[in-house]
TORMI-202899 format. One record per residue (C-alpha): residue number from 1; x, y, z. Coordinates in steps of 0.1 Angstrom, whole numbers, plus 2048, in hexadecimal, padded with zeros to 3 digits. Example, Ala and Ser with C-alpha at 12.3 -4.5 7.8 and 13.67 -1.06 7.14 Angstrom:
BEGIN
num X Y Z
1 87B 7D3 84E
2 889 7F5 847
***
This chain:
BEGIN
num X Y Z
1 800 800 800
2 80D 823 7F7
3 810 83B 814
4 802 85E 811
5 825 86C 81A
6 835 85A 7FD
7 81B 867 7E5
8 81F 88B 7F2
9 845 889 7F0
10 843 87E 7CC
11 82B 89A 7C3
12 83A 8B6 7D8
13 85F 8BB 7DB
14 86F 8D0 7F7
15 88E 8E4 7F0
16 8A6 8FA 803
17 8BC 916 7F7
18 8D2 931 806
19 8C9 955 7FD
20 8DA 977 7FF
21 8C0 991 808
22 8C7 9B6 806
23 8AE 9CD 817
24 8A7 9F1 81F
25 8B1 9F8 843
26 892 A0D 847
27 87D 9EE 847
28 87A 9D4 863
29 88C 9B4 859
30 873 99F 86D
31 856 9AE 858
32 869 9A7 838
33 86F 983 841
34 84B 97E 84B
35 840 98B 829
36 859 974 818
37 84B 956 82B
38 829 960 81D
39 834 95C 7F9
40 825 93E 7E7
41 839 91D 7EA
42 850 92A 805
43 84D 916 826
44 86A 921 83C
45 882 93F 83D
46 8A0 93D 855
47 8BA 958 85B
48 8DD 94A 859
49 8F1 96B 857
50 911 968 86C
51 90F 97B 88D
52 92F 98E 886
53 924 99C 864
54 926 9C2 864
55 908 9D3 853
56 90C 9F1 83C
57 8F8 A11 843
58 8E5 A13 822
59 8DC 9EE 81D
60 8D8 9D0 834
61 8E3 9AD 82B
62 8D3 98D 837
63 8DE 96A 82E
64 8BF 953 82E
65 8B7 92F 829
66 895 92C 818
67 882 90B 815
68 867 908 7FA
69 850 8EE 7EB
70 84C 8E8 7C6
71 83E 8D0 7AC
72 853 8DD 790
73 877 8E7 789
74 883 8FA 7A9
75 898 913 794
76 878 91F 783
77 868 924 7A5
78 886 938 7B0
79 880 950 794
80 85B 953 79D
81 864 959 7C2
82 87D 974 7B9
83 864 985 7A2
84 849 984 7BD
85 861 995 7D6
86 86E 9B0 7BE
87 850 9B7 7A9
88 84C 9DC 7A5
89 82B 9DF 793
90 815 9E3 7B2
91 7F7 9EF 79E
92 7F3 9CC 78F
93 802 9B7 7AA
94 809 9BD 7CF
95 822 9A0 7D4
96 840 9B6 7D9
97 851 9B3 7FB
98 857 9D7 808
99 87B 9DD 812
100 88B 9C3 7FC
101 8A5 9D3 7E5
102 8B3 9B3 7D6
103 8B5 98E 7DB
104 8CF 975 7CE
105 8C9 950 7CF
106 8E9 93B 7D4
107 8DF 920 7BB
108 8FD 90A 7C5
109 8EB 905 7E7
110 8CA 8F9 7D8
111 8C3 8D7 7E4
112 8A5 8C0 7E8
113 89C 8B8 80B
***
């Protein structure tokens, strides 16, 4: 007999990737991370920035580990996630995360969990 967990793991794949997030220091990092967690397919966002990292005055850097679920090619989903965070056409879509200046996925850290 096939277990439900086996069926779900075949349909849904969970991936993890490390991310460099650059934000405006005027915005609260906790609020930014909560809005990133609300993006479709993202399940967990964890800060892994080293404690001794010195922040710049005009831009804040956070190193994150993001876990997300997909049924398709995870690299295509990364493009969609980035687009949702940085979308600037707020008249048509309100998916932009305020305070995010740029995001860089470290594709060499992409792995299936």
